[in-house]
C-alpha positions in Angstrom: -17.9 14.6 -22.8 -17.4 17.0 -21.4 -20.1 19.2 -21.1 -19.6 22.9 -21.6 -21.5 25.2 -19.1 -21.7 28.8 -20.1 -24.5 29.8 -17.8 -24.1 29.8 -14.0 -27.7 29.2 -13.3 -27.3 26.1 -15.5 -29.3 23.6 -13.0 -27.1 20.6 -13.6 -24.5 22.3 -11.8 -26.3 23.5 -8.7 -24.0 21.1 -6.5 -21.2 23.7 -6.7 -22.6 27.0 -6.3 -22.0 29.4 -3.5 -19.1 27.2 -2.0 -17.7 30.5 0.7 -21.0 30.5 2.0 -20.2 28.9 5.4 -23.7 28.4 6.5 -25.6 27.5 3.3 -22.9 24.2 3.2 -23.5 23.3 6.4 -27.0 23.2 6.5 -27.0 21.9 3.0 -24.0 19.3 2.6 -25.0 16.6 5.3 -29.2 16.9 4.0 -28.4 16.1 0.5 -25.8 13.5 1.6 -22.7 14.9 -0.7 -19.5 17.2 -0.1 -17.0 19.1 -2.4 -13.5 17.6 -3.0 -11.1 20.2 -4.0 -8.0 20.0 -6.3 -6.4 17.0 -8.0 -4.6 15.7 -4.9 -7.8 15.2 -3.1 -9.7 13.9 -5.5 -7.7 10.9 -5.8 -7.4 10.2 -2.4 -11.4 10.2 -2.0 -11.8 7.7 -4.8 -9.4 5.9 -3.5 -10.7 5.8 -0.2 -13.7 3.9 -2.5 -15.9 7.4 -2.5 -18.3 7.8 -5.6 -18.2 10.9 -7.4 -21.5 12.5 -8.8 -19.8 15.0 -11.0 -16.6 17.1 -12.2 -16.1 20.6 -12.8 -12.9 21.8 -14.3 -11.4 24.7 -16.2 -10.7 23.2 -19.6 -6.8 23.0 -19.2 -7.0 20.3 -16.5 -8.8 18.0 -19.1 -5.4 16.6 -19.9 -3.8 16.2 -16.6 -7.1 14.6 -15.5 -7.1 12.6 -18.7 -7.6 9.0 -16.5 -10.3 10.6 -14.3 -12.4 11.8 -17.4 -12.6 8.5 -19.0 -13.0 6.8 -16.1 -16.1 8.9 -15.8 -17.2 8.9 -19.4 -17.4 5.1 -19.0 -18.9 5.3 -16.1 -21.9 7.7 -16.8 -20.7 10.2 -14.5 -20.4 14.3 -16.2 -18.0 16.3 -16.3 -18.6 20.1 -16.7 -15.8 22.4 -17.9 -16.3 25.7 -18.1 -13.9 29.0 -18.4 -12.7 30.0 -15.1 -14.9 33.3 -14.8 -17.8 31.4 -15.4 -16.8 28.9 -12.4 -15.9 31.9 -10.2 -19.3 33.4 -11.0 -21.4 30.6 -9.4 -18.6 29.0 -7.1 -17.9 32.3 -5.4 -14.1 31.7 -5.4 -11.4 31.3 -7.7 -10.9 28.0 -9.0 -6.9 27.2 -9.1 -6.2 23.7 -7.6 -7.3 21.8 -10.8 -10.7 20.8 -10.4 -13.7 20.1 -7.9 -15.9 17.1 -8.0 -19.2 16.5 -6.2 -19.0 13.0 -3.9 -21.6 11.2 -2.1 -21.3 11.4 1.1 -20.3 8.3 2.5 -22.7 6.1 5.3 -21.6 7.5 8.9 -19.9 4.0 11.0 -20.6 3.0 14.7 -18.1 4.6 16.7 -17.2 0.4 17.6 -16.8 -0.3 14.0 -14.1 2.6 14.3 -12.2 1.7 17.1 -12.6 -1.7 16.7 -8.7 -2.5 16.3 -7.5 1.4 17.2 -5.0 1.6 20.2 -4.5 5.6 19.5 -7.8 7.6 19.3 -8.1 11.5 18.8 -11.6 12.7 19.9 -12.3 16.7 18.8 -14.3 18.1 21.1 -16.8 21.4 19.4 -14.0 22.3 17.1 -15.8 24.7 15.0 -12.8 26.1 12.8 -12.6 23.9 10.0 -9.0 25.0 8.9 -8.2 23.4 12.7 -10.4 19.9 12.3 -8.4 19.8 8.9 -5.2 20.2 10.4 -6.0 17.9 13.2 -6.7 15.0 10.7 -3.2 15.8 8.8 -1.6 15.4 12.2 -3.5 12.3 13.1 -2.6 10.8 9.8 0.7 11.6 9.7 1.8 10.8 13.4 0.0 7.5 13.6 -3.6 8.0 15.2 -5.5 5.2 14.2 -9.0 7.0 14.4 -10.9 10.1 14.8 -14.0 10.5 16.5 -15.8 14.1 16.3 -18.5 15.4 18.9 -22.3 16.5 18.0 -21.2 20.2 17.6 -17.7 20.0 16.3 -17.3 21.4 12.8 -17.8 18.6 9.5 -14.7 17.3 8.7 -16.2 16.7 5.0 -16.3 20.3 4.4 -14.5 21.6 1.7 -12.2 23.8 3.6 -11.4 21.2 6.2 -10.9 18.4 3.6 -8.3 20.8 1.8 -6.6 21.7 4.7 -5.9 18.0 5.3 -4.9 17.4 2.6 -7.3 14.6 1.7 -6.5 12.4 5.1 -9.9 12.8 6.1 -10.4 9.9 3.5 -7.2 8.0 5.3 -7.8 8.3 8.8 -11.2 6.1 10.0 -13.7 8.6 11.5 -17.0 9.0 12.9 -19.4 10.9 15.5 -19.4 10.1 18.4 -22.9 11.0 20.4 -24.1 11.7 22.9 -20.6 13.1 24.4 -19.9 13.5 26.9 -21.6 10.1 27.9 -19.6 8.7 25.1 -16.9 8.0 27.0 -18.2 5.3 28.5 -18.4 3.6 25.5 -15.0 4.4 24.5 -14.2 2.9 27.9 -16.5 0.0 27.3 -14.3 -1.0 24.2 -11.3 -0.8 26.5 -10.3 2.8 25.7 -8.2 4.9 29.0 -9.7 8.3 28.3 -7.0 11.4 28.6 -8.2 15.0 28.6 -5.7 17.3 27.1 -6.9 20.6 29.3 -5.2 22.8 32.0 -6.3 21.8 35.5 -4.7 21.6 39.0 -4.6 18.0 39.1 -3.2 17.4 35.5 -0.1 15.2 34.6 2.5 16.6 32.0 2.3 14.7 28.8 5.9 13.3 29.3 4.4 11.7 32.2 1.8 9.7 30.6 3.8 9.1 27.6 6.7 7.5 29.7 4.3 5.1 30.6 1.2 5.1 28.4 -2.1 2.5 28.4 -2.6 0.0 25.7 -5.4 2.2 24.4 -5.9 5.7 24.7 -8.5 7.8 23.3 -7.0 11.7 23.7 -9.6 14.2 23.8 -8.9 17.9 22.5 -10.9 21.0 23.2 -12.7 23.9 21.7 -10.6 26.9 19.8 -11.8 29.6 23.0 -13.0 27.7 26.0 -11.0 24.6 26.2 -12.6 21.3 27.0 -16.2 21.1 28.8 -16.3 20.7 32.6 -18.4 17.5 32.3 -15.2 16.3 29.9 -12.8 16.8 32.4 -14.3 15.7 35.3 -15.4 12.6 33.2 -12.0 11.9 31.8 -9.7 9.0 33.4 -6.9 11.4 33.2 -6.3 15.0 32.2 -2.9 15.6 30.7 -1.3 18.9 30.2 1.7 20.0 27.5 4.4 21.5 30.1 5.6 24.8 28.3 8.0 27.8 28.7 7.7 31.5 28.0 4.6 31.7 30.0 2.3 30.6 27.3 -0.5 28.4 29.0 -2.0 27.0 25.8 -1.5 26.3 21.8 -3.8 26.3 18.7 -5.8 22.8 19.3 -4.4 21.5 15.8 -0.7 22.2 17.1 -1.5 21.0 20.8 -3.2 18.1 18.8 0.0 17.2 17.1 2.2 17.7 20.0 0.4 15.0 21.9 -0.1 12.7 19.3 3.6 12.5 18.7 4.5 11.8 22.4 1.5 9.4 22.6 2.3 7.8 19.5 1.9 3.4 19.8 5.5 1.8 19.6 
């Protein structure tokens, strides 16, 4: 310990190969039951959430800063791989400058009922495919007091490396799971006592300030995809449609920005 890697084709670091290929990671990470945590802060938050590491990969200079993680790994029989920056860049596809990478065991997915059992405020992310936006929504959810996040079947993976990094590791802090089917899952939310609000442009929408003035005790707020917004069936199936009043001729915000505004306005008091 640690184990020096000099050959990018070494099978022992296969978990880390080709991390910049989005299509590859989307296909293989869920099937292999792993995800990649990047940077000291993110790795520590993953460990604090009880997630189990498979291995670590870092440049030698980080062995001192992460000496406690290295010691714990050695005690637990978890390999710590060390390589020169050029070697790491050769097989990961990017320059490692945030301390370290960890290959982590993907935790079992919880049921929707379990995730929302004690929640009063829930964000639902519908079909958002940009990992940066997914990570930003999670960061806002954590900062602004959302109790849980639900993602629809076609939404990007919150445990994709970029989503985790943008969220600053808050994907490990906020309880979340996939809600499937969707939009049929709105009935499940209602069965659990939630009022479902769709954030969308609609002729019969009410202003966010009006909903915030007299919010229901348990509220699920649905955010739509970047291009087309929420699906028609989602808007029609919601209990209420909500819009953020805007000025300057602007009719919409980035989904992460809109989610942050709505989360702050509707936070449980």
